[in-house]
C-alpha positions, 0 to 999 in steps of 0.5 A, a space after each residue: 500500500 502506498 500513502 499519498 499525503 496532500 501536504 507532501 505532494 502539493 495540491 496539483 500532484 495530489 489531484 493527479 493521484 486522485 484522477 489516476 485512481 478514477 481512471 484505474 477504478 482502484 479502491 482508496 482509503 481516505 484520511 480527512 484532516 478531522 481524523 475521519 477515515 473511510 474506504 471507497 472508490 473515487 468516481 470523479 474529481 470536479 471543480 465546484 464554486 472554485 473548489 476541487 471536490 472528490 465524488 465517491 461511489 458511496 461516500 458523500 463528496 469531499 473537498 480536496 482541501 479537507 483531505 489529508 491523504 489517500 492510501 491505495 495499492 500501487 497501480 500496475 503499468 498500463 503500457 509496454 516499454 518502448 525499446 527505442 527509448 532505452 538508455 544507450 549502451 556504452 558500446 558504440 559502433 562507428 
C-alpha cells in the first residue's frame, strides 16, 4: 500500500493521484484532516464554486482541501516499454 499525503505532494500532484485512481477504478482509503477515515472508490474529481471536490461511489463528496491523504495499492503499468527509448549502451559502433 502506498500513502499519498496532500501536504507532501502539493495540491496539483495530489489531484493527479486522485484522477489516476478514477481512471484505474482502484479502491482508496481516505484520511480527512478531522481524523475521519473511510474506504471507497473515487468516481470523479470536479471543480465546484472554485473548489476541487472528490465524488465517491458511496461516500458523500469531499473537498480536496479537507483531505489529508489517500492510501491505495500501487497501480500496475498500463503500457509496454518502448525499446527505442532505452538508455544507450556504452558500446558504440562507428
